[in-house]
C-alpha angles and dihedrals in degrees: 000000000000093000093048093047093046090049089051092050092049089051089052092050094048092046092059090073092055112074093202091060097047090084090054091051093049092047091052091053094042092051092053091047090051091052092051095045093043091050093050091047090051090053090050093047093047092066099032118032108187140121095261109142093207108100130189120279121229134203123179133168133191117191129186115197136189128182137181125189139167113267089014134094118240112284132206138178143174118210128196130192129174126179126180123187112207108200097166092060094041128332092230096048123109136175115213130191119176143145125255094264094054090046092053109091090190093060111128101168094248089121131030123206099231087214129134119236091256091053097052132101114245137197125213117184144158112225129199118196120208128178104213096177136357093265097034124075120183134183127191122197145167125201153139132268106216129198121158103311096337117107120187118182118218141180122223134196118187124183136178123192125190106224100177139006124171129147106310100352128082130171128193138186116214132189133180118188118185130181123193122202090236088067100261117138125196125188125180124186125191135184111189133178127191124195118189116208094183139327092296106031127068137169120212126197110192128187120179134176124187126195129183128171089221092069130044089211124081125204120231122189127188119179140166118197133183115206127193121189105211096183140320092297106031136060138164127213128190122179150159123220143176122202117195138179119225125200113213088341091290119072110061128199124178111240096187144333121214143181107209137188135187135191113192120192128176096203104171124047107306099303113058119069144155132210127204111200118181120176144169117224137190106199125190089222089062095046088258092292113158114264126184119220130193121188131177127193126193113193139186121202124204121188142153118257 
């Protein structure tokens, strides 16, 4: 699967230089977009059959990633995310299908799964968004965790509360609570602050804590990132983060420290991009020796017009 997908991407990249093949590339992308949009509209129309001109909106993303790092074997991953808004049924209703990496809000690209698409764990859920108050946004959802032939239903409550907003600073508290019918409970807390220097430069301070009753260890993430928007298609990120493991919310051990960078470039139309992500890590598993990591992502975006 990885070899086939990579070959396809290389074909895409090489075809960009040949004007005769640009139409083929665009048609391939447009056909996939049409399939996604048409499918979401059919779902919407199935439940509500009226003459409303407002159709569902679709956003899908397919990302192929490769990474090399000292003291580590080569890593690879393919990520898939699909989101369908269904306004005819209810304007705040959305259907989401994504793999385990995309579902993980703590994912920071320091480890890839090395799994094929057919080997991954997936999440399918129906989300309903409800604004309770001006500063509080809540979403309720039910779904399935899917791996091979195993289906585990779950319920999900997600909330975001705006703690502070003044001039160029805003702070938010975020929580995602999830209960699986097999008894597993996940709870993720976040406290995030964004400071805007100007229209193109922002600073982000991110703090995350994850708890699950399946593991006696909790994950704590603290990160500061500087982001510069170069233009409509390019941006640069530079950051510093510490990831720790807590035992019973008391004893803390640093898992790894990293300085990370990212260059994001949408290089063809508005749907084909690449990301170059170098970083320096000090992992506990390596005795905190410096390791140098290089990761590259190639992504395709599909969305309704």
